[in-house]
mmJSON file of the N, C-alpha and C atoms, coordinates in Angstrom:
{"data_MODEL":{"atom_site":{
"group_PDB":["ATOM","ATOM","ATOM","ATOM","ATOM","ATOM","ATOM","ATOM","ATOM","ATOM","ATOM","ATOM","ATOM","ATOM","ATOM","ATOM","ATOM","ATOM","ATOM","ATOM","ATOM","ATOM","ATOM","ATOM","ATOM","ATOM","ATOM","ATOM","ATOM","ATOM","ATOM","ATOM","ATOM","ATOM","ATOM","ATOM","ATOM","ATOM","ATOM","ATOM","ATOM","ATOM","ATOM","ATOM","ATOM","ATOM","ATOM","ATOM","ATOM","ATOM","ATOM","ATOM","ATOM","ATOM","ATOM","ATOM","ATOM","ATOM","ATOM","ATOM","ATOM","ATOM","ATOM","ATOM","ATOM","ATOM","ATOM","ATOM","ATOM","ATOM","ATOM","ATOM","ATOM","ATOM","ATOM","ATOM","ATOM","ATOM","ATOM","ATOM","ATOM","ATOM","ATOM","ATOM","ATOM","ATOM","ATOM","ATOM","ATOM","ATOM","ATOM","ATOM","ATOM","ATOM","ATOM","ATOM","ATOM","ATOM","ATOM","ATOM","ATOM","ATOM","ATOM","ATOM","ATOM","ATOM","ATOM","ATOM","ATOM","ATOM","ATOM","ATOM","ATOM","ATOM","ATOM","ATOM","ATOM","ATOM","ATOM","ATOM","ATOM","ATOM","ATOM","ATOM","ATOM","ATOM","ATOM","ATOM","ATOM","ATOM","ATOM","ATOM","ATOM","ATOM","ATOM","ATOM","ATOM","ATOM","ATOM","ATOM","ATOM","ATOM","ATOM","ATOM","ATOM","ATOM","ATOM","ATOM","ATOM","ATOM","ATOM","ATOM","ATOM","ATOM","ATOM","ATOM","ATOM","ATOM","ATOM","ATOM","ATOM","ATOM","ATOM","ATOM","ATOM"],
"id":[1,2,3,4,5,6,7,8,9,10,11,12,13,14,15,16,17,18,19,20,21,22,23,24,25,26,27,28,29,30,31,32,33,34,35,36,37,38,39,40,41,42,43,44,45,46,47,48,49,50,51,52,53,54,55,56,57,58,59,60,61,62,63,64,65,66,67,68,69,70,71,72,73,74,75,76,77,78,79,80,81,82,83,84,85,86,87,88,89,90,91,92,93,94,95,96,97,98,99,100,101,102,103,104,105,106,107,108,109,110,111,112,113,114,115,116,117,118,119,120,121,122,123,124,125,126,127,128,129,130,131,132,133,134,135,136,137,138,139,140,141,142,143,144,145,146,147,148,149,150,151,152,153,154,155,156,157,158,159,160,161,162,163,164,165],
"type_symbol":["N","C","C","N","C","C","N","C","C","N","C","C","N","C","C","N","C","C","N","C","C","N","C","C","N","C","C","N","C","C","N","C","C","N","C","C","N","C","C","N","C","C","N","C","C","N","C","C","N","C","C","N","C","C","N","C","C","N","C","C","N","C","C","N","C","C","N","C","C","N","C","C","N","C","C","N","C","C","N","C","C","N","C","C","N","C","C","N","C","C","N","C","C","N","C","C","N","C","C","N","C","C","N","C","C","N","C","C","N","C","C","N","C","C","N","C","C","N","C","C","N","C","C","N","C","C","N","C","C","N","C","C","N","C","C","N","C","C","N","C","C","N","C","C","N","C","C","N","C","C","N","C","C","N","C","C","N","C","C","N","C","C","N","C","C"],
"label_atom_id":["N","CA","C","N","CA","C","N","CA","C","N","CA","C","N","CA","C","N","CA","C","N","CA","C","N","CA","C","N","CA","C","N","CA","C","N","CA","C","N","CA","C","N","CA","C","N","CA","C","N","CA","C","N","CA","C","N","CA","C","N","CA","C","N","CA","C","N","CA","C","N","CA","C","N","CA","C","N","CA","C","N","CA","C","N","CA","C","N","CA","C","N","CA","C","N","CA","C","N","CA","C","N","CA","C","N","CA","C","N","CA","C","N","CA","C","N","CA","C","N","CA","C","N","CA","C","N","CA","C","N","CA","C","N","CA","C","N","CA","C","N","CA","C","N","CA","C","N","CA","C","N","CA","C","N","CA","C","N","CA","C","N","CA","C","N","CA","C","N","CA","C","N","CA","C","N","CA","C","N","CA","C","N","CA","C","N","CA","C","N","CA","C"],
"label_alt_id":[null,null,null,null,null,null,null,null,null,null,null,null,null,null,null,null,null,null,null,null,null,null,null,null,null,null,null,null,null,null,null,null,null,null,null,null,null,null,null,null,null,null,null,null,null,null,null,null,null,null,null,null,null,null,null,null,null,null,null,null,null,null,null,null,null,null,null,null,null,null,null,null,null,null,null,null,null,null,null,null,null,null,null,null,null,null,null,null,null,null,null,null,null,null,null,null,null,null,null,null,null,null,null,null,null,null,null,null,null,null,null,null,null,null,null,null,null,null,null,null,null,null,null,null,null,null,null,null,null,null,null,null,null,null,null,null,null,null,null,null,null,null,null,null,null,null,null,null,null,null,null,null,null,null,null,null,null,null,null,null,null,null,null,null,null],
"label_comp_id":["LEU","LEU","LEU","ALA","ALA","ALA","VAL","VAL","VAL","ARG","ARG","ARG","GLY","GLY","GLY","HIS","HIS","HIS","ASP","ASP","ASP","ARG","ARG","ARG","SER","SER","SER","SER","SER","SER","ILE","ILE","ILE","LEU","LEU","LEU","ALA","ALA","ALA","GLU","GLU","GLU","LEU","LEU","LEU","ALA","ALA","ALA","ARG","ARG","ARG","ARG","ARG","ARG","LEU","LEU","LEU","GLN","GLN","GLN","ARG","ARG","ARG","ASP","ASP","ASP","PRO","PRO","PRO","ALA","ALA","ALA","SER","SER","SER","GLU","GLU","GLU","ARG","ARG","ARG","ALA","ALA","ALA","ALA","ALA","ALA","ALA","ALA","ALA","LEU","LEU","LEU","ALA","ALA","ALA","GLN","GLN","GLN","ILE","ILE","ILE","GLU","GLU","GLU","ARG","ARG","ARG","ILE","ILE","ILE","ALA","ALA","ALA","ALA","ALA","ALA","PHE","PHE","PHE","ARG","ARG","ARG","LEU","LEU","LEU","ALA","ALA","ALA","ASP","ASP","ASP","LEU","LEU","LEU","LEU","LEU","LEU","GLY","GLY","GLY","GLN","GLN","GLN","PRO","PRO","PRO","LEU","LEU","LEU","ALA","ALA","ALA","SER","SER","SER","PRO","PRO","PRO","SER","SER","SER","ASN","ASN","ASN"],
"label_asym_id":["A","A","A","A","A","A","A","A","A","A","A","A","A","A","A","A","A","A","A","A","A","A","A","A","A","A","A","A","A","A","A","A","A","A","A","A","A","A","A","A","A","A","A","A","A","A","A","A","A","A","A","A","A","A","A","A","A","A","A","A","A","A","A","A","A","A","A","A","A","A","A","A","A","A","A","A","A","A","A","A","A","A","A","A","A","A","A","A","A","A","A","A","A","A","A","A","A","A","A","A","A","A","A","A","A","A","A","A","A","A","A","A","A","A","A","A","A","A","A","A","A","A","A","A","A","A","A","A","A","A","A","A","A","A","A","A","A","A","A","A","A","A","A","A","A","A","A","A","A","A","A","A","A","A","A","A","A","A","A","A","A","A","A","A","A"],
"label_entity_id":["1","1","1","1","1","1","1","1","1","1","1","1","1","1","1","1","1","1","1","1","1","1","1","1","1","1","1","1","1","1","1","1","1","1","1","1","1","1","1","1","1","1","1","1","1","1","1","1","1","1","1","1","1","1","1","1","1","1","1","1","1","1","1","1","1","1","1","1","1","1","1","1","1","1","1","1","1","1","1","1","1","1","1","1","1","1","1","1","1","1","1","1","1","1","1","1","1","1","1","1","1","1","1","1","1","1","1","1","1","1","1","1","1","1","1","1","1","1","1","1","1","1","1","1","1","1","1","1","1","1","1","1","1","1","1","1","1","1","1","1","1","1","1","1","1","1","1","1","1","1","1","1","1","1","1","1","1","1","1","1","1","1","1","1","1"],
"label_seq_id":[1,1,1,2,2,2,3,3,3,4,4,4,5,5,5,6,6,6,7,7,7,8,8,8,9,9,9,10,10,10,11,11,11,12,12,12,13,13,13,14,14,14,15,15,15,16,16,16,17,17,17,18,18,18,19,19,19,20,20,20,21,21,21,22,22,22,23,23,23,24,24,24,25,25,25,26,26,26,27,27,27,28,28,28,29,29,29,30,30,30,31,31,31,32,32,32,33,33,33,34,34,34,35,35,35,36,36,36,37,37,37,38,38,38,39,39,39,40,40,40,41,41,41,42,42,42,43,43,43,44,44,44,45,45,45,46,46,46,47,47,47,48,48,48,49,49,49,50,50,50,51,51,51,52,52,52,53,53,53,54,54,54,55,55,55],
"pdbx_PDB_ins_code":[null,null,null,null,null,null,null,null,null,null,null,null,null,null,null,null,null,null,null,null,null,null,null,null,null,null,null,null,null,null,null,null,null,null,null,null,null,null,null,null,null,null,null,null,null,null,null,null,null,null,null,null,null,null,null,null,null,null,null,null,null,null,null,null,null,null,null,null,null,null,null,null,null,null,null,null,null,null,null,null,null,null,null,null,null,null,null,null,null,null,null,null,null,null,null,null,null,null,null,null,null,null,null,null,null,null,null,null,null,null,null,null,null,null,null,null,null,null,null,null,null,null,null,null,null,null,null,null,null,null,null,null,null,null,null,null,null,null,null,null,null,null,null,null,null,null,null,null,null,null,null,null,null,null,null,null,null,null,null,null,null,null,null,null,null],
"Cartn_x":[102.453,101.125,101.034,100.616,100.352,99.039,99.113,97.903,97.1,97.57,96.788,95.439,94.374,93.032,92.448,93.154,92.643,92.352,91.419,91.235,91.799,91.711,92.336,91.785,90.505,89.906,90.282,90.347,90.738,92.244,93.041,94.496,94.616,93.942,94.026,93.495,92.394,91.826,92.795,93.394,94.352,95.565,96.085,97.214,96.868,95.678,95.242,95.162,94.607,94.486,95.809,96.778,98.13,98.873,98.575,99.202,98.876,97.756,97.327,97.968,98.678,99.284,100.497,100.798,102.056,103.151,104.414,105.529,105.646,105.464,105.594,104.509,103.275,102.176,102.39,102.845,103.077,104.23,105.234,106.349,105.852,105.023,104.451,103.577,102.785,101.878,102.726,103.785,104.62,105.288,105.769,106.414,105.387,104.153,103.122,102.836,102.844,102.611,103.742,104.969,106.144,106.034,105.588,105.382,104.342,103.225,102.179,102.66,103.445,103.98,104.897,105.74,106.633,105.834,104.769,103.925,103.259,102.794,102.22,103.253,104.477,105.517,105.876,106.006,106.365,105.276,104.024,102.927,102.937,103.226,103.322,104.427,105.563,106.697,106.395,105.679,105.364,104.103,103.417,102.158,101.06,101.053,100.047,99.406,98.093,97.442,97.827,97.666,97.94,96.936,97.346,96.445,95.383,95.788,94.816,95.316,94.693,95.176,94.999,95.956,95.844,95.752,95.245,95.073,96.307],
"Cartn_y":[102.25,101.875,100.365,99.84,98.399,98.16,97.526,97.41,96.165,95.298,94.03,94.457,93.915,94.263,95.478,96.069,97.224,96.804,97.556,97.402,98.668,98.688,99.764,101.134,101.234,102.542,102.979,102.051,102.465,102.836,102.189,102.551,103.978,104.267,105.583,106.682,106.361,107.332,107.584,106.514,106.684,107.505,107.228,107.999,109.488,109.76,111.138,111.854,111.086,111.66,111.955,111.009,111.208,112.374,112.7,113.869,115.171,115.189,116.398,116.588,115.589,115.649,116.526,117.059,117.777,116.693,117.127,116.117,115.281,115.875,115.11,114.079,114.421,113.443,112.317,112.679,111.659,110.749,111.278,110.432,109.41,109.878,108.952,107.9,108.281,107.337,106.336,106.815,105.924,104.887,105.338,104.378,103.353,103.752,102.832,101.836,102.27,101.337,100.383,100.83,99.922,98.866,99.264,98.294,97.287,97.738,96.836,95.864,96.333,95.481,94.406,94.839,93.871,92.843,93.267,92.306,91.296,91.791,90.852,89.838,90.311,89.387,88.411,88.863,87.922,86.859,87.327,86.384,85.342,85.833,84.912,83.891,84.33,83.437,82.401,82.824,81.895,81.079,81.43,80.727,80.988,82.2,82.544,83.884,83.991,85.271,86.304,87.577,88.632,88.581,88.83,88.76,89.825,91.063,92.145,93.092,93.096,93.964,95.388,96.227,97.659,98.378,99.619,100.389,101.111],
"Cartn_z":[84.486,84.897,84.922,86.04,86.137,85.43,84.284,83.442,83.671,84.488,84.783,85.409,84.837,85.339,84.673,83.73,82.977,81.555,80.925,79.503,78.836,77.495,76.757,77.194,77.342,77.673,79.1,80.013,81.385,81.46,80.655,80.605,80.073,78.966,78.379,79.325,80.004,80.964,82.122,82.6,83.717,83.281,82.094,81.597,81.397,80.889,80.757,82.112,83.097,84.445,85.03,84.797,85.381,84.766,83.52,82.896,83.602,84.329,84.993,86.367,86.859,88.183,88.232,89.402,89.612,89.722,89.492,89.482,90.76,91.899,93.151,93.297,92.925,92.985,91.979,90.791,89.763,90.186,90.784,91.283,92.305,93.24,94.25,93.591,92.657,91.927,91.171,90.494,89.686,90.628,91.76,92.701,93.207,93.447,93.86,92.772,91.54,90.393,90.254,90.462,90.389,91.472,92.673,93.755,93.359,92.732,92.322,91.271,90.273,89.254,89.892,90.822,91.486,92.267,92.911,93.63,92.696,91.555,90.544,90.087,89.817,89.311,90.352,91.588,92.66,92.876,92.852,92.982,91.812,90.602,89.47,89.663,90.126,90.334,91.401,92.427,93.512,93.257,92.211,91.883,92.844,93.466,94.432,94.034,94.24,93.986,95.039,94.698,95.651,96.781,97.998,99.135,99.058,98.757,98.595,97.53,96.357,95.269,95.649,95.3,95.559,94.249,94.309,93.076,92.721],
"occupancy":[1.0,1.0,1.0,1.0,1.0,1.0,1.0,1.0,1.0,1.0,1.0,1.0,1.0,1.0,1.0,1.0,1.0,1.0,1.0,1.0,1.0,1.0,1.0,1.0,1.0,1.0,1.0,1.0,1.0,1.0,1.0,1.0,1.0,1.0,1.0,1.0,1.0,1.0,1.0,1.0,1.0,1.0,1.0,1.0,1.0,1.0,1.0,1.0,1.0,1.0,1.0,1.0,1.0,1.0,1.0,1.0,1.0,1.0,1.0,1.0,1.0,1.0,1.0,1.0,1.0,1.0,1.0,1.0,1.0,1.0,1.0,1.0,1.0,1.0,1.0,1.0,1.0,1.0,1.0,1.0,1.0,1.0,1.0,1.0,1.0,1.0,1.0,1.0,1.0,1.0,1.0,1.0,1.0,1.0,1.0,1.0,1.0,1.0,1.0,1.0,1.0,1.0,1.0,1.0,1.0,1.0,1.0,1.0,1.0,1.0,1.0,1.0,1.0,1.0,1.0,1.0,1.0,1.0,1.0,1.0,1.0,1.0,1.0,1.0,1.0,1.0,1.0,1.0,1.0,1.0,1.0,1.0,1.0,1.0,1.0,1.0,1.0,1.0,1.0,1.0,1.0,1.0,1.0,1.0,1.0,1.0,1.0,1.0,1.0,1.0,1.0,1.0,1.0,1.0,1.0,1.0,1.0,1.0,1.0,1.0,1.0,1.0,1.0,1.0,1.0],
"B_iso_or_equiv":[0.0,0.0,0.0,0.0,0.0,0.0,0.0,0.0,0.0,0.0,0.0,0.0,0.0,0.0,0.0,0.0,0.0,0.0,0.0,0.0,0.0,0.0,0.0,0.0,0.0,0.0,0.0,0.0,0.0,0.0,0.0,0.0,0.0,0.0,0.0,0.0,0.0,0.0,0.0,0.0,0.0,0.0,0.0,0.0,0.0,0.0,0.0,0.0,0.0,0.0,0.0,0.0,0.0,0.0,0.0,0.0,0.0,0.0,0.0,0.0,0.0,0.0,0.0,0.0,0.0,0.0,0.0,0.0,0.0,0.0,0.0,0.0,0.0,0.0,0.0,0.0,0.0,0.0,0.0,0.0,0.0,0.0,0.0,0.0,0.0,0.0,0.0,0.0,0.0,0.0,0.0,0.0,0.0,0.0,0.0,0.0,0.0,0.0,0.0,0.0,0.0,0.0,0.0,0.0,0.0,0.0,0.0,0.0,0.0,0.0,0.0,0.0,0.0,0.0,0.0,0.0,0.0,0.0,0.0,0.0,0.0,0.0,0.0,0.0,0.0,0.0,0.0,0.0,0.0,0.0,0.0,0.0,0.0,0.0,0.0,0.0,0.0,0.0,0.0,0.0,0.0,0.0,0.0,0.0,0.0,0.0,0.0,0.0,0.0,0.0,0.0,0.0,0.0,0.0,0.0,0.0,0.0,0.0,0.0,0.0,0.0,0.0,0.0,0.0,0.0],
"pdbx_formal_charge":[null,null,null,null,null,null,null,null,null,null,null,null,null,null,null,null,null,null,null,null,null,null,null,null,null,null,null,null,null,null,null,null,null,null,null,null,null,null,null,null,null,null,null,null,null,null,null,null,null,null,null,null,null,null,null,null,null,null,null,null,null,null,null,null,null,null,null,null,null,null,null,null,null,null,null,null,null,null,null,null,null,null,null,null,null,null,null,null,null,null,null,null,null,null,null,null,null,null,null,null,null,null,null,null,null,null,null,null,null,null,null,null,null,null,null,null,null,null,null,null,null,null,null,null,null,null,null,null,null,null,null,null,null,null,null,null,null,null,null,null,null,null,null,null,null,null,null,null,null,null,null,null,null,null,null,null,null,null,null,null,null,null,null,null,null],
"auth_seq_id":[1,1,1,2,2,2,3,3,3,4,4,4,5,5,5,6,6,6,7,7,7,8,8,8,9,9,9,10,10,10,11,11,11,12,12,12,13,13,13,14,14,14,15,15,15,16,16,16,17,17,17,18,18,18,19,19,19,20,20,20,21,21,21,22,22,22,23,23,23,24,24,24,25,25,25,26,26,26,27,27,27,28,28,28,29,29,29,30,30,30,31,31,31,32,32,32,33,33,33,34,34,34,35,35,35,36,36,36,37,37,37,38,38,38,39,39,39,40,40,40,41,41,41,42,42,42,43,43,43,44,44,44,45,45,45,46,46,46,47,47,47,48,48,48,49,49,49,50,50,50,51,51,51,52,52,52,53,53,53,54,54,54,55,55,55],
"auth_comp_id":["LEU","LEU","LEU","ALA","ALA","ALA","VAL","VAL","VAL","ARG","ARG","ARG","GLY","GLY","GLY","HIS","HIS","HIS","ASP","ASP","ASP","ARG","ARG","ARG","SER","SER","SER","SER","SER","SER","ILE","ILE","ILE","LEU","LEU","LEU","ALA","ALA","ALA","GLU","GLU","GLU","LEU","LEU","LEU","ALA","ALA","ALA","ARG","ARG","ARG","ARG","ARG","ARG","LEU","LEU","LEU","GLN","GLN","GLN","ARG","ARG","ARG","ASP","ASP","ASP","PRO","PRO","PRO","ALA","ALA","ALA","SER","SER","SER","GLU","GLU","GLU","ARG","ARG","ARG","ALA","ALA","ALA","ALA","ALA","ALA","ALA","ALA","ALA","LEU","LEU","LEU","ALA","ALA","ALA","GLN","GLN","GLN","ILE","ILE","ILE","GLU","GLU","GLU","ARG","ARG","ARG","ILE","ILE","ILE","ALA","ALA","ALA","ALA","ALA","ALA","PHE","PHE","PHE","ARG","ARG","ARG","LEU","LEU","LEU","ALA","ALA","ALA","ASP","ASP","ASP","LEU","LEU","LEU","LEU","LEU","LEU","GLY","GLY","GLY","GLN","GLN","GLN","PRO","PRO","PRO","LEU","LEU","LEU","ALA","ALA","ALA","SER","SER","SER","PRO","PRO","PRO","SER","SER","SER","ASN","ASN","ASN"],
"auth_asym_id":["A","A","A","A","A","A","A","A","A","A","A","A","A","A","A","A","A","A","A","A","A","A","A","A","A","A","A","A","A","A","A","A","A","A","A","A","A","A","A","A","A","A","A","A","A","A","A","A","A","A","A","A","A","A","A","A","A","A","A","A","A","A","A","A","A","A","A","A","A","A","A","A","A","A","A","A","A","A","A","A","A","A","A","A","A","A","A","A","A","A","A","A","A","A","A","A","A","A","A","A","A","A","A","A","A","A","A","A","A","A","A","A","A","A","A","A","A","A","A","A","A","A","A","A","A","A","A","A","A","A","A","A","A","A","A","A","A","A","A","A","A","A","A","A","A","A","A","A","A","A","A","A","A","A","A","A","A","A","A","A","A","A","A","A","A"],
"auth_atom_id":["N","CA","C","N","CA","C","N","CA","C","N","CA","C","N","CA","C","N","CA","C","N","CA","C","N","CA","C","N","CA","C","N","CA","C","N","CA","C","N","CA","C","N","CA","C","N","CA","C","N","CA","C","N","CA","C","N","CA","C","N","CA","C","N","CA","C","N","CA","C","N","CA","C","N","CA","C","N","CA","C","N","CA","C","N","CA","C","N","CA","C","N","CA","C","N","CA","C","N","CA","C","N","CA","C","N","CA","C","N","CA","C","N","CA","C","N","CA","C","N","CA","C","N","CA","C","N","CA","C","N","CA","C","N","CA","C","N","CA","C","N","CA","C","N","CA","C","N","CA","C","N","CA","C","N","CA","C","N","CA","C","N","CA","C","N","CA","C","N","CA","C","N","CA","C","N","CA","C","N","CA","C","N","CA","C","N","CA","C","N","CA","C"],
"pdbx_PDB_model_num":[1,1,1,1,1,1,1,1,1,1,1,1,1,1,1,1,1,1,1,1,1,1,1,1,1,1,1,1,1,1,1,1,1,1,1,1,1,1,1,1,1,1,1,1,1,1,1,1,1,1,1,1,1,1,1,1,1,1,1,1,1,1,1,1,1,1,1,1,1,1,1,1,1,1,1,1,1,1,1,1,1,1,1,1,1,1,1,1,1,1,1,1,1,1,1,1,1,1,1,1,1,1,1,1,1,1,1,1,1,1,1,1,1,1,1,1,1,1,1,1,1,1,1,1,1,1,1,1,1,1,1,1,1,1,1,1,1,1,1,1,1,1,1,1,1,1,1,1,1,1,1,1,1,1,1,1,1,1,1,1,1,1,1,1,1]
}}}
């Protein structure tokens, strides 16, 4: 889970929601989160904010 922009309660709520997903849906969500984390890291390295944050 890309936790930037979340607080403790929203992280726990998202993890609880994700536990209810079927494996294929969770795999897709996990890949989207990995993409989001990579975008955050790249933006940090380049010193630039993300153009449009995604969920």
